[in-house]
Phi, psi and omega in degrees: 000110182278121175060023179216182178253133174290143183268167186298129180090010179290328176295314178301315182293314187290329176293320183289324176290318176301324182284357183270174182283346185282159176290339179298347181285336177292315182299325185291317180304312186292325178293340178295329180292343179265004173290144177298331183267104186291319184293326175287328174295318181296319180293331175279328172294322175301318179293317185295318184299335183272347183274146171281057188235166187291329180275000180298320174299325183290318179301315175306309186300313176298318180293345178272355186251101187299335180291335177265322187233356175073187182293346180292328184297320177291328180292324175295312181303316179302315176298313182299322182296313183295322178279347180063037186262005176277115187267321187291132187306303185294322172303325179295315183288323174297318176296324180294322180286324181293319180303308179307319179293327179267358174081018177267149176245114192278314187198168181285344178272350178314133172282332184257125186239148173298144180269000000 
């Protein structure tokens, strides 16, 4: 929300938009990090990251950016990694790379391994 206050229900609406097949979902995911309730934003990003939708890689990327999601974002990614819950192929590959950087092993089939 640029220059304004988010209205009641904004997080739910943004999540619904981001969960759709359209590219506009990426903008909705990015808007989530600007909501004042960071725990709600993290929950929404976590959910979107598990979906097989266009915006899933963006959700993974934002969770990997401490500037936007703090250390909690990395904790969410690590949990998603361990649970194997990311469905979108690109988002899954991105998560595997992030896991390799942090030394996490998501599964035995991961293409990226910690060095």
